C-alpha positions as protocol buffer text, in pm:
chain_id: "A"
residue {
  index: 1
  type: MET
  ca { x: -83 y: 1102 z: -2038 }
}
residue {
  index: 2
  type: ASP
  ca { x: -27 y: 1159 z: -2393 }
}
residue {
  index: 3
  type: ASN
  ca { x: 55 y: 1534 z: -2281 }
}
residue {
  index: 4
  type: ILE
  ca { x: 353 y: 1435 z: -2024 }
}
residue {
  index: 5
  type: THR
  ca { x: 720 y: 1484 z: -2122 }
}
residue {
  index: 6
  type: VAL
  ca { x: 1076 y: 1469 z: -1943 }
}
residue {
  index: 7
  type: GLU
  ca { x: 1045 y: 1819 z: -1884 }
}
residue {
  index: 8
  type: THR
  ca { x: 700 y: 1830 z: -1668 }
}
residue {
  index: 9
  type: PRO
  ca { x: 693 y: 1872 z: -1328 }
}
residue {
  index: 10
  type: LEU
  ca { x: 670 y: 1593 z: -1103 }
}
residue {
  index: 11
  type: LEU
  ca { x: 388 y: 1746 z: -938 }
}
residue {
  index: 12
  type: GLU
  ca { x: 148 y: 1771 z: -1274 }
}
residue {
  index: 13
  type: ARG
  ca { x: 264 y: 1380 z: -1344 }
}
residue {
  index: 14
  type: MET
  ca { x: 77 y: 1193 z: -1060 }
}
residue {
  index: 15
  type: THR
  ca { x: -240 y: 1096 z: -1097 }
}
residue {
  index: 16
  type: VAL
  ca { x: -536 y: 958 z: -872 }
}
residue {
  index: 17
  type: PRO
  ca { x: -691 y: 647 z: -970 }
}
residue {
  index: 18
  type: PRO
  ca { x: -1038 y: 679 z: -1078 }
}
residue {
  index: 19
  type: VAL
  ca { x: -1079 y: 354 z: -865 }
}
residue {
  index: 20
  type: PHE
  ca { x: -1115 y: 495 z: -514 }
}
residue {
  index: 21
  type: LYS
  ca { x: -1457 y: 471 z: -356 }
}
residue {
  index: 22
  type: SER
  ca { x: -1595 y: 512 z: 20 }
}
residue {
  index: 23
  type: LEU
  ca { x: -1584 y: 202 z: 236 }
}
residue {
  index: 24
  type: LYS
  ca { x: -1953 y: 214 z: 263 }
}
residue {
  index: 25
  type: SER
  ca { x: -1992 y: 149 z: -157 }
}
residue {
  index: 26
  type: MET
  ca { x: -1735 y: -184 z: -131 }
}
residue {
  index: 27
  type: ASN
  ca { x: -1925 y: -450 z: -225 }
}
residue {
  index: 28
  type: LYS
  ca { x: -1697 y: -687 z: -372 }
}
residue {
  index: 29
  type: LEU
  ca { x: -1427 y: -908 z: -239 }
}
residue {
  index: 30
  type: ALA
  ca { x: -1144 y: -1084 z: -460 }
}
residue {
  index: 31
  type: GLU
  ca { x: -987 y: -1400 z: -325 }
}
residue {
  index: 32
  type: PRO
  ca { x: -673 y: -1426 z: -523 }
}
residue {
  index: 33
  type: SER
  ca { x: -511 y: -1771 z: -409 }
}
residue {
  index: 34
  type: LEU
  ca { x: -155 y: -1558 z: -310 }
}
residue {
  index: 35
  type: LEU
  ca { x: 40 y: -1644 z: 27 }
}
residue {
  index: 36
  type: HIS
  ca { x: -92 y: -1503 z: 356 }
}
residue {
  index: 37
  type: PRO
  ca { x: -89 y: -1746 z: 675 }
}
residue {
  index: 38
  type: ARG
  ca { x: -311 y: -1582 z: 914 }
}
residue {
  index: 39
  type: THR
  ca { x: -675 y: -1653 z: 811 }
}
residue {
  index: 40
  type: GLU
  ca { x: -929 y: -1832 z: 540 }
}
residue {
  index: 41
  type: PHE
  ca { x: -772 y: -1571 z: 280 }
}
residue {
  index: 42
  type: PRO
  ca { x: -447 y: -1629 z: 193 }
}
residue {
  index: 43
  type: THR
  ca { x: -366 y: -1252 z: 125 }
}
residue {
  index: 44
  type: ARG
  ca { x: -437 y: -860 z: 217 }
}
residue {
  index: 45
  type: ALA
  ca { x: -517 y: -658 z: -31 }
}
residue {
  index: 46
  type: LEU
  ca { x: -221 y: -481 z: -33 }
}
residue {
  index: 47
  type: TYR
  ca { x: 61 y: -716 z: -206 }
}
residue {
  index: 48
  type: GLN
  ca { x: 389 y: -610 z: -35 }
}
residue {
  index: 49
  type: LEU
  ca { x: 683 y: -669 z: -254 }
}
residue {
  index: 50
  type: ARG
  ca { x: 1053 y: -792 z: -201 }
}
residue {
  index: 51
  type: PRO
  ca { x: 1292 y: -857 z: -483 }
}
residue {
  index: 52
  type: SER
  ca { x: 1536 y: -1141 z: -463 }
}
residue {
  index: 53
  type: THR
  ca { x: 1789 y: -1191 z: -777 }
}
residue {
  index: 54
  type: SER
  ca { x: 1617 y: -981 z: -1037 }
}
residue {
  index: 55
  type: VAL
  ca { x: 1274 y: -1123 z: -1011 }
}
residue {
  index: 56
  type: ALA
  ca { x: 970 y: -909 z: -778 }
}
residue {
  index: 57
  type: ASN
  ca { x: 820 y: -1164 z: -529 }
}
residue {
  index: 58
  type: ILE
  ca { x: 526 y: -1069 z: -304 }
}
residue {
  index: 59
  type: ASN
  ca { x: 611 y: -1174 z: 78 }
}
residue {
  index: 60
  type: GLN
  ca { x: 487 y: -1004 z: 394 }
}
residue {
  index: 61
  type: ASP
  ca { x: 871 y: -1067 z: 586 }
}
residue {
  index: 62
  type: ALA
  ca { x: 1166 y: -984 z: 527 }
}
residue {
  index: 63
  type: ASN
  ca { x: 1308 y: -1378 z: 596 }
}
residue {
  index: 64
  type: LEU
  ca { x: 1130 y: -1683 z: 528 }
}
residue {
  index: 65
  type: LYS
  ca { x: 1101 y: -1798 z: 917 }
}
residue {
  index: 66
  type: ARG
  ca { x: 727 y: -1738 z: 969 }
}
residue {
  index: 67
  type: CYS
  ca { x: 583 y: -1838 z: 649 }
}
residue {
  index: 68
  type: PHE
  ca { x: 829 y: -2119 z: 543 }
}
residue {
  index: 69
  type: GLY
  ca { x: 997 y: -2230 z: 838 }
}
residue {
  index: 70
  type: ARG
  ca { x: 1368 y: -2126 z: 763 }
}
residue {
  index: 71
  type: PRO
  ca { x: 1592 y: -1863 z: 872 }
}
residue {
  index: 72
  type: GLU
  ca { x: 1719 y: -1672 z: 538 }
}
residue {
  index: 73
  type: LYS
  ca { x: 1633 y: -1315 z: 458 }
}
residue {
  index: 74
  type: ILE
  ca { x: 1437 y: -1337 z: 145 }
}
residue {
  index: 75
  type: ILE
  ca { x: 1637 y: -1046 z: -45 }
}
residue {
  index: 76
  type: ASP
  ca { x: 1970 y: -1226 z: 6 }
}
residue {
  index: 77
  type: CYS
  ca { x: 1841 y: -1563 z: -171 }
}
residue {
  index: 78
  type: ASP
  ca { x: 1801 y: -1602 z: -559 }
}
residue {
  index: 79
  type: TRP
  ca { x: 1446 y: -1744 z: -738 }
}
residue {
  index: 80
  type: ASN
  ca { x: 1616 y: -2055 z: -804 }
}
residue {
  index: 81
  type: PHE
  ca { x: 1621 y: -2161 z: -433 }
}
residue {
  index: 82
  type: LEU
  ca { x: 1270 y: -1942 z: -346 }
}
residue {
  index: 83
  type: SER
  ca { x: 1067 y: -2116 z: -602 }
}
residue {
  index: 84
  type: THR
  ca { x: 1139 y: -2426 z: -438 }
}
residue {
  index: 85
  type: LEU
  ca { x: 1004 y: -2350 z: -116 }
}
residue {
  index: 86
  type: LYS
  ca { x: 636 y: -2427 z: 13 }
}
residue {
  index: 87
  type: THR
  ca { x: 471 y: -2290 z: 311 }
}
residue {
  index: 88
  type: LEU
  ca { x: 443 y: -2443 z: 654 }
}
residue {
  index: 89
  type: LYS
  ca { x: 31 y: -2415 z: 643 }
}
residue {
  index: 90
  type: ASP
  ca { x: -205 y: -2587 z: 442 }
}
residue {
  index: 91
  type: PRO
  ca { x: -294 y: -2544 z: 171 }
}
residue {
  index: 92
  type: GLN
  ca { x: 103 y: -2534 z: 112 }
}
residue {
  index: 93
  type: GLN
  ca { x: 180 y: -2304 z: -168 }
}
residue {
  index: 94
  type: SER
  ca { x: 496 y: -2153 z: -377 }
}
residue {
  index: 95
  type: MET
  ca { x: 616 y: -1779 z: -293 }
}
residue {
  index: 96
  type: PRO
  ca { x: 404 y: -1573 z: -572 }
}
residue {
  index: 97
  type: LEU
  ca { x: 551 y: -1344 z: -794 }
}
residue {
  index: 98
  type: LEU
  ca { x: 432 y: -1010 z: -906 }
}
residue {
  index: 99
  type: VAL
  ca { x: 394 y: -1112 z: -1222 }
}
residue {
  index: 100
  type: ASP
  ca { x: 165 y: -1429 z: -1097 }
}
residue {
  index: 101
  type: LEU
  ca { x: -74 y: -1133 z: -948 }
}
residue {
  index: 102
  type: LEU
  ca { x: -91 y: -934 z: -1263 }
}
residue {
  index: 103
  type: GLU
  ca { x: -211 y: -1216 z: -1464 }
}
residue {
  index: 104
  type: TYR
  ca { x: -447 y: -1324 z: -1219 }
}
residue {
  index: 105
  type: LEU
  ca { x: -615 y: -969 z: -1221 }
}
residue {
  index: 106
  type: ALA
  ca { x: -571 y: -965 z: -1616 }
}
residue {
  index: 107
  type: SER
  ca { x: -829 y: -1244 z: -1639 }
}
residue {
  index: 108
  type: PRO
  ca { x: -1168 y: -1157 z: -1776 }
}
residue {
  index: 109
  type: GLY
  ca { x: -1440 y: -1059 z: -1521 }
}
residue {
  index: 110
  type: LEU
  ca { x: -1171 y: -899 z: -1263 }
}
residue {
  index: 111
  type: GLU
  ca { x: -1142 y: -540 z: -1400 }
}
residue {
  index: 112
  type: ASP
  ca { x: -1252 y: -363 z: -1129 }
}
residue {
  index: 113
  type: ILE
  ca { x: -996 y: -488 z: -899 }
}
residue {
  index: 114
  type: TRP
  ca { x: -721 y: -279 z: -779 }
}
residue {
  index: 115
  type: VAL
  ca { x: -420 y: -333 z: -554 }
}
residue {
  index: 116
  type: LEU
  ca { x: -178 y: -137 z: -384 }
}
residue {
  index: 117
  type: LEU
  ca { x: 168 y: -268 z: -349 }
}
residue {
  index: 118
  type: ASP
  ca { x: 397 y: -207 z: -68 }
}
residue {
  index: 119
  type: ILE
  ca { x: 742 y: -90 z: -162 }
}
residue {
  index: 120
  type: LYS
  ca { x: 953 y: -207 z: 113 }
}
residue {
  index: 121
  type: LEU
  ca { x: 1175 y: 19 z: 217 }
}
residue {
  index: 122
  type: ASP
  ca { x: 1479 y: -285 z: 315 }
}
residue {
  index: 123
  type: ASN
  ca { x: 1491 y: -326 z: -86 }
}
residue {
  index: 124
  type: ASP
  ca { x: 1752 y: -132 z: -321 }
}
residue {
  index: 125
  type: ALA
  ca { x: 1537 y: 187 z: -398 }
}
residue {
  index: 126
  type: ASP
  ca { x: 1633 y: 205 z: -801 }
}
residue {
  index: 127
  type: ASP
  ca { x: 1629 y: -180 z: -822 }
}
residue {
  index: 128
  type: VAL
  ca { x: 1280 y: -214 z: -714 }
}
residue {
  index: 129
  type: MET
  ca { x: 1123 y: 17 z: -874 }
}
residue {
  index: 130
  type: ARG
  ca { x: 1285 y: -81 z: -1206 }
}
residue {
  index: 131
  type: LEU
  ca { x: 1170 y: -432 z: -1166 }
}
residue {
  index: 132
  type: ILE
  ca { x: 805 y: -332 z: -1059 }
}
residue {
  index: 133
  type: GLY
  ca { x: 817 y: -125 z: -1423 }
}
residue {
  index: 134
  type: GLU
  ca { x: 985 y: -425 z: -1613 }
}
residue {
  index: 135
  type: THR
  ca { x: 718 y: -687 z: -1464 }
}
residue {
  index: 136
  type: ILE
  ca { x: 393 y: -429 z: -1554 }
}
residue {
  index: 137
  type: ARG
  ca { x: 507 y: -354 z: -1844 }
}
residue {
  index: 138
  type: ARG
  ca { x: 540 y: -756 z: -1911 }
}
residue {
  index: 139
  type: VAL
  ca { x: 220 y: -847 z: -1863 }
}
residue {
  index: 140
  type: PRO
  ca { x: -81 y: -663 z: -2099 }
}
residue {
  index: 141
  type: PRO
  ca { x: -345 y: -543 z: -1911 }
}
residue {
  index: 142
  type: SER
  ca { x: -733 y: -605 z: -1936 }
}
residue {
  index: 143
  type: GLN
  ca { x: -880 y: -462 z: -2245 }
}
residue {
  index: 144
  type: ASN
  ca { x: -1064 y: -185 z: -2118 }
}
residue {
  index: 145
  type: ARG
  ca { x: -853 y: -135 z: -1795 }
}
residue {
  index: 146
  type: PRO
  ca { x: -465 y: -14 z: -1837 }
}
residue {
  index: 147
  type: TRP
  ca { x: -288 y: -84 z: -1548 }
}
residue {
  index: 148
  type: HIS
  ca { x: -243 y: 291 z: -1448 }
}
residue {
  index: 149
  type: GLU
  ca { x: -617 y: 278 z: -1326 }
}
residue {
  index: 150
  type: ARG
  ca { x: -574 y: -36 z: -1154 }
}
residue {
  index: 151
  type: ILE
  ca { x: -229 y: -65 z: -962 }
}
residue {
  index: 152
  type: VAL
  ca { x: -109 y: 236 z: -708 }
}
residue {
  index: 153
  type: LEU
  ca { x: 261 y: 206 z: -564 }
}
residue {
  index: 154
  type: GLY
  ca { x: 293 y: 203 z: -228 }
}
residue {
  index: 155
  type: CYS
  ca { x: 563 y: 440 z: -88 }
}
residue {
  index: 156
  type: TRP
  ca { x: 699 y: 510 z: 257 }
}
residue {
  index: 157
  type: ALA
  ca { x: 960 y: 718 z: 189 }
}
residue {
  index: 158
  type: ALA
  ca { x: 969 y: 1038 z: -55 }
}
residue {
  index: 159
  type: LYS
  ca { x: 1279 y: 922 z: -207 }
}
residue {
  index: 160
  type: TYR
  ca { x: 1089 y: 685 z: -393 }
}
residue {
  index: 161
  type: LEU
  ca { x: 888 y: 938 z: -556 }
}
residue {
  index: 162
  type: PRO
  ca { x: 1125 y: 1059 z: -832 }
}
residue {
  index: 163
  type: LEU
  ca { x: 1167 y: 663 z: -910 }
}
residue {
  index: 164
  type: CYS
  ca { x: 814 y: 595 z: -997 }
}
residue {
  index: 165
  type: ASP
  ca { x: 826 y: 907 z: -1230 }
}
residue {
  index: 166
  type: ASP
  ca { x: 1131 y: 729 z: -1390 }
}
residue {
  index: 167
  type: TYR
  ca { x: 1009 y: 363 z: -1398 }
}
residue {
  index: 168
  type: LEU
  ca { x: 627 y: 398 z: -1391 }
}
residue {
  index: 169
  type: PRO
  ca { x: 517 y: 751 z: -1492 }
}
residue {
  index: 170
  type: GLY
  ca { x: 124 y: 823 z: -1456 }
}
residue {
  index: 171
  type: PHE
  ca { x: 88 y: 574 z: -1164 }
}
residue {
  index: 172
  type: PRO
  ca { x: -116 y: 662 z: -882 }
}
residue {
  index: 173
  type: ILE
  ca { x: 94 y: 698 z: -578 }
}
residue {
  index: 174
  type: THR
  ca { x: -6 y: 641 z: -208 }
}
residue {
  index: 175
  type: HIS
  ca { x: 219 y: 692 z: 124 }
}
residue {
  index: 176
  type: ILE
  ca { x: 229 y: 429 z: 347 }
}
residue {
  index: 177
  type: GLY
  ca { x: 372 y: 542 z: 695 }
}
residue {
  index: 178
  type: PHE
  ca { x: 321 y: 591 z: 1062 }
}
residue {
  index: 179
  type: SER
  ca { x: 369 y: 945 z: 1108 }
}
residue {
  index: 180
  type: ILE
  ca { x: 130 y: 1238 z: 1079 }
}
residue {
  index: 181
  type: LEU
  ca { x: 413 y: 1460 z: 1058 }
}
residue {
  index: 182
  type: TYR
  ca { x: 609 y: 1289 z: 789 }
}
residue {
  index: 183
  type: ALA
  ca { x: 271 y: 1233 z: 594 }
}
residue {
  index: 184
  type: SER
  ca { x: 205 y: 1571 z: 608 }
}
residue {
  index: 185
  type: HIS
  ca { x: 491 y: 1681 z: 373 }
}
residue {
  index: 186
  type: PHE
  ca { x: 305 y: 1474 z: 117 }
}
residue {
  index: 187
  type: LEU
  ca { x: 16 y: 1733 z: 99 }
}
residue {
  index: 188
  type: LYS
  ca { x: 240 y: 1938 z: -78 }
}
residue {
  index: 189
  type: ILE
  ca { x: 238 y: 1715 z: -318 }
}
residue {
  index: 190
  type: PRO
  ca { x: -71 y: 1722 z: -555 }
}
residue {
  index: 191
  type: ASN
  ca { x: -323 y: 1369 z: -599 }
}
residue {
  index: 192
  type: VAL
  ca { x: -76 y: 1160 z: -341 }
}
residue {
  index: 193
  type: SER
  ca { x: -325 y: 940 z: -129 }
}
residue {
  index: 194
  type: PHE
  ca { x: -258 y: 813 z: 207 }
}
residue {
  index: 195
  type: ASN
  ca { x: -217 y: 496 z: 393 }
}
residue {
  index: 196
  type: LEU
  ca { x: -150 y: 521 z: 763 }
}
residue {
  index: 197
  type: LEU
  ca { x: -157 y: 336 z: 1068 }
}
residue {
  index: 198
  type: GLN
  ca { x: -470 y: 342 z: 1207 }
}
residue {
  index: 199
  type: ALA
  ca { x: -380 y: 413 z: 1577 }
}
residue {
  index: 200
  type: VAL
  ca { x: -207 y: 721 z: 1491 }
}
residue {
  index: 201
  type: LEU
  ca { x: -538 y: 844 z: 1278 }
}
residue {
  index: 202
  type: MET
  ca { x: -744 y: 804 z: 1610 }
}
residue {
  index: 203
  type: THR
  ca { x: -589 y: 1071 z: 1776 }
}
residue {
  index: 204
  type: PRO
  ca { x: -703 y: 1421 z: 1790 }
}
residue {
  index: 205
  type: TRP
  ca { x: -404 y: 1521 z: 1532 }
}
residue {
  index: 206
  type: GLY
  ca { x: -501 y: 1242 z: 1334 }
}
residue {
  index: 207
  type: CYS
  ca { x: -876 y: 1312 z: 1277 }
}
residue {
  index: 208
  type: ALA
  ca { x: -751 y: 1660 z: 1177 }
}
residue {
  index: 209
  type: PHE
  ca { x: -552 y: 1506 z: 907 }
}
residue {
  index: 210
  type: ILE
  ca { x: -822 y: 1302 z: 777 }
}
residue {
  index: 211
  type: LYS
  ca { x: -1013 y: 1593 z: 741 }
}
residue {
  index: 212
  type: LYS
  ca { x: -775 y: 1801 z: 587 }
}
residue {
  index: 213
  type: ALA
  ca { x: -666 y: 1518 z: 336 }
}
residue {
  index: 214
  type: LYS
  ca { x: -1068 y: 1514 z: 275 }
}
residue {
  index: 215
  type: THR
  ca { x: -1089 y: 1871 z: 200 }
}
residue {
  index: 216
  type: LEU
  ca { x: -800 y: 1878 z: -36 }
}
residue {
  index: 217
  type: GLN
  ca { x: -997 y: 1516 z: -198 }
}
residue {
  index: 218
  type: ARG
  ca { x: -737 y: 1298 z: -105 }
}
residue {
  index: 219
  type: PRO
  ca { x: -819 y: 872 z: -75 }
}
residue {
  index: 220
  type: ILE
  ca { x: -715 y: 788 z: 269 }
}
residue {
  index: 221
  type: PHE
  ca { x: -650 y: 467 z: 413 }
}
residue {
  index: 222
  type: ALA
  ca { x: -558 y: 272 z: 739 }
}
residue {
  index: 223
  type: TRP
  ca { x: -356 y: -30 z: 838 }
}
residue {
  index: 224
  type: THR
  ca { x: -404 y: -312 z: 982 }
}
residue {
  index: 225
  type: ILE
  ca { x: -747 y: -337 z: 1115 }
}
residue {
  index: 226
  type: ASN
  ca { x: -896 y: -697 z: 1200 }
}
residue {
  index: 227
  type: ASP
  ca { x: -1088 y: -567 z: 1543 }
}
residue {
  index: 228
  type: GLU
  ca { x: -1517 y: -523 z: 1450 }
}
residue {
  index: 229
  type: LYS
  ca { x: -1467 y: -218 z: 1662 }
}
residue {
  index: 230
  type: ARG
  ca { x: -1198 y: -14 z: 1468 }
}
residue {
  index: 231
  type: MET
  ca { x: -1382 y: -177 z: 1148 }
}
residue {
  index: 232
  type: ARG
  ca { x: -1654 y: 43 z: 1234 }
}
residue {
  index: 233
  type: TRP
  ca { x: -1432 y: 339 z: 1349 }
}
residue {
  index: 234
  type: GLY
  ca { x: -1280 y: 354 z: 995 }
}
residue {
  index: 235
  type: ILE
  ca { x: -1652 y: 327 z: 798 }
}
residue {
  index: 236
  type: ARG
  ca { x: -1787 y: 581 z: 1027 }
}
residue {
  index: 237
  type: LYS
  ca { x: -1486 y: 848 z: 957 }
}
residue {
  index: 238
  type: GLU
  ca { x: -1508 y: 736 z: 561 }
}
residue {
  index: 239
  type: LEU
  ca { x: -1201 y: 615 z: 488 }
}
residue {
  index: 240
  type: ASP
  ca { x: -1145 y: 521 z: 174 }
}
residue {
  index: 241
  type: GLY
  ca { x: -1023 y: 170 z: 239 }
}
residue {
  index: 242
  type: VAL
  ca { x: -874 y: -32 z: 492 }
}
residue {
  index: 243
  type: ILE
  ca { x: -583 y: -291 z: 485 }
}
residue {
  index: 244
  type: THR
  ca { x: -721 y: -597 z: 682 }
}
residue {
  index: 245
  type: ASP
  ca { x: -618 y: -977 z: 738 }
}
residue {
  index: 246
  type: ASP
  ca { x: -968 y: -1044 z: 719 }
}
residue {
  index: 247
  type: PRO
  ca { x: -1192 y: -896 z: 455 }
}
residue {
  index: 248
  type: LYS
  ca { x: -1481 y: -1125 z: 489 }
}
residue {
  index: 249
  type: LEU
  ca { x: -1526 y: -984 z: 815 }
}
residue {
  index: 250
  type: PHE
  ca { x: -1512 y: -643 z: 720 }
}
residue {
  index: 251
  type: LEU
  ca { x: -1766 y: -709 z: 479 }
}
residue {
  index: 252
  type: GLU
  ca { x: -2020 y: -841 z: 727 }
}
residue {
  index: 253
  type: VAL
  ca { x: -1921 y: -558 z: 990 }
}
residue {
  index: 254
  type: ARG
  ca { x: -1968 y: -329 z: 638 }
}
residue {
  index: 255
  type: ASP
  ca { x: -2301 y: -475 z: 557 }
}
residue {
  index: 256
  type: GLY
  ca { x: -2455 y: -451 z: 918 }
}
residue {
  index: 257
  type: TRP
  ca { x: -2335 y: -113 z: 986 }
}
residue {
  index: 258
  type: HIS
  ca { x: -2607 y: 229 z: 981 }
}
residue {
  index: 259
  type: GLU
  ca { x: -2559 y: 572 z: 1083 }
}
residue {
  index: 260
  type: GLY
  ca { x: -2564 y: 602 z: 1465 }
}
residue {
  index: 261
  type: VAL
  ca { x: -2385 y: 298 z: 1501 }
}
residue {
  index: 262
  type: LYS
  ca { x: -2098 y: 398 z: 1784 }
}
residue {
  index: 263
  type: GLU
  ca { x: -1787 y: 238 z: 1875 }
}
residue {
  index: 264
  type: ARG
  ca { x: -1693 y: 229 z: 2223 }
}
residue {
  index: 265
  type: PHE
  ca { x: -1328 y: 174 z: 2304 }
}
residue {
  index: 266
  type: GLY
  ca { x: -1192 y: 101 z: 2679 }
}
residue {
  index: 267
  type: ILE
  ca { x: -917 y: 220 z: 2853 }
}
residue {
  index: 268
  type: MET
  ca { x: -692 y: -32 z: 2770 }
}
residue {
  index: 269
  type: VAL
  ca { x: -740 y: 29 z: 2377 }
}
residue {
  index: 270
  type: TRP
  ca { x: -674 y: 406 z: 2432 }
}
residue {
  index: 271
  type: LEU
  ca { x: -374 y: 336 z: 2652 }
}
residue {
  index: 272
  type: GLY
  ca { x: -257 y: 110 z: 2338 }
}
residue {
  index: 273
  type: VAL
  ca { x: -340 y: 400 z: 2129 }
}
residue {
  index: 274
  type: LEU
  ca { x: -146 y: 621 z: 2335 }
}
residue {
  index: 275
  type: ARG
  ca { x: 165 y: 397 z: 2327 }
}
residue {
  index: 276
  type: ILE
  ca { x: 143 y: 382 z: 1968 }
}
residue {
  index: 277
  type: ASN
  ca { x: 167 y: 698 z: 1902 }
}
residue {
  index: 278
  type: LEU
  ca { x: 463 y: 763 z: 2160 }
}
residue {
  index: 279
  type: PHE
  ca { x: 679 y: 537 z: 1959 }
}
residue {
  index: 280
  type: ALA
  ca { x: 521 y: 644 z: 1625 }
}
residue {
  index: 281
  type: LEU
  ca { x: 685 y: 1008 z: 1764 }
}
residue {
  index: 282
  type: VAL
  ca { x: 1000 y: 861 z: 1844 }
}
residue {
  index: 283
  type: PHE
  ca { x: 1034 y: 648 z: 1520 }
}
residue {
  index: 284
  type: GLY
  ca { x: 911 y: 955 z: 1309 }
}
residue {
  index: 285
  type: PHE
  ca { x: 1232 y: 1135 z: 1402 }
}
residue {
  index: 286
  type: LEU
  ca { x: 1436 y: 854 z: 1337 }
}
residue {
  index: 287
  type: PHE
  ca { x: 1297 y: 748 z: 1005 }
}
residue {
  index: 288
  type: ARG
  ca { x: 1312 y: 1138 z: 899 }
}
residue {
  index: 289
  type: ARG
  ca { x: 1687 y: 1138 z: 986 }
}
residue {
  index: 290
  type: LYS
  ca { x: 1732 y: 826 z: 767 }
}
residue {
  index: 291
  type: PHE
  ca { x: 1527 y: 896 z: 503 }
}
residue {
  index: 292
  type: GLY
  ca { x: 1442 y: 1279 z: 485 }
}
residue {
  index: 293
  type: PHE
  ca { x: 1210 y: 1442 z: 248 }
}
residue {
  index: 294
  type: GLY
  ca { x: 1406 y: 1647 z: -20 }
}
residue {
  index: 295
  type: ASP
  ca { x: 1118 y: 1847 z: -123 }
}
residue {
  index: 296
  type: LYS
  ca { x: 1316 y: 2013 z: -398 }
}
residue {
  index: 297
  type: LYS
  ca { x: 1431 y: 1666 z: -569 }
}
residue {
  index: 298
  type: ILE
  ca { x: 1056 y: 1567 z: -542 }
}
residue {
  index: 299
  type: PHE
  ca { x: 881 y: 1868 z: -678 }
}
residue {
  index: 300
  type: PHE
  ca { x: 1066 y: 1883 z: -1007 }
}
residue {
  index: 301
  type: ARG
  ca { x: 1230 y: 1695 z: -1269 }
}
residue {
  index: 302
  type: PRO
  ca { x: 1553 y: 1841 z: -1425 }
}
residue {
  index: 303
  type: THR
  ca { x: 1482 y: 1945 z: -1764 }
}
residue {
  index: 304
  type: VAL
  ca { x: 1698 y: 1721 z: -2076 }
}
residue {
  index: 305
  type: GLU
  ca { x: 1980 y: 1940 z: -2239 }
}
residue {
  index: 306
  type: ASP
  ca { x: 2001 y: 1955 z: -2634 }
}
């Protein structure tokens, strides 16, 4: 990173973190006490960011209803109000902040844990990236593992890539999405990894995308996998990671997996996959119309004039 300047093309500034490993070699499970209501584990390994007033907080939903029983949208609330809330389910917890997560990860003995941040599109793009950058710089990292080796920036739309470069240069980036067509544009950008909806990866064109990504040595993950058969599918396809609400179940499935294990999906599963892909095709078209891709803006930064 020492050789990077503002004149360096953005393509050359993006790096893959030295943390990605095959699912077959994963053997440690983090259990941070952060917010998630579905299982005995309070949160996924993927953290979803939504800023309130000048604060980067972590929550899966756009509003407070499911976790806190209130109708307000998080983005419309200030932290003085949000900090008073407790989750509906026991053990009752407050809404965590990004700084809480980073301080936890900086604890001794957790150096091998890395985080994928899901940066939501309903945020103001510049504000949320600025807040993330300020928060990361505020928390000292572990002695032997700088944050750019442990934090992956999850971007849904291409417009976030220049902002990642502005506020967190040198940090690895993954594209989070549901469209193989839109994701294919990111193959032009060296070292960007992929975190895609599993159903779109299960199609012939999805499997072809996995092979191409692996040929280019791009890490690839799938979301959200809570079913044992789908977990085995991810292991057989040698994905680099899965997003799951039940990491304990995944480790049990992984430990019981061996070559030759095959998962058989019924007709209803494949009909569901087909339905999701039809929706993905329609919404992918609308998504690109709204957010575009903007190749020229992504590939190069303007040089700084004297």
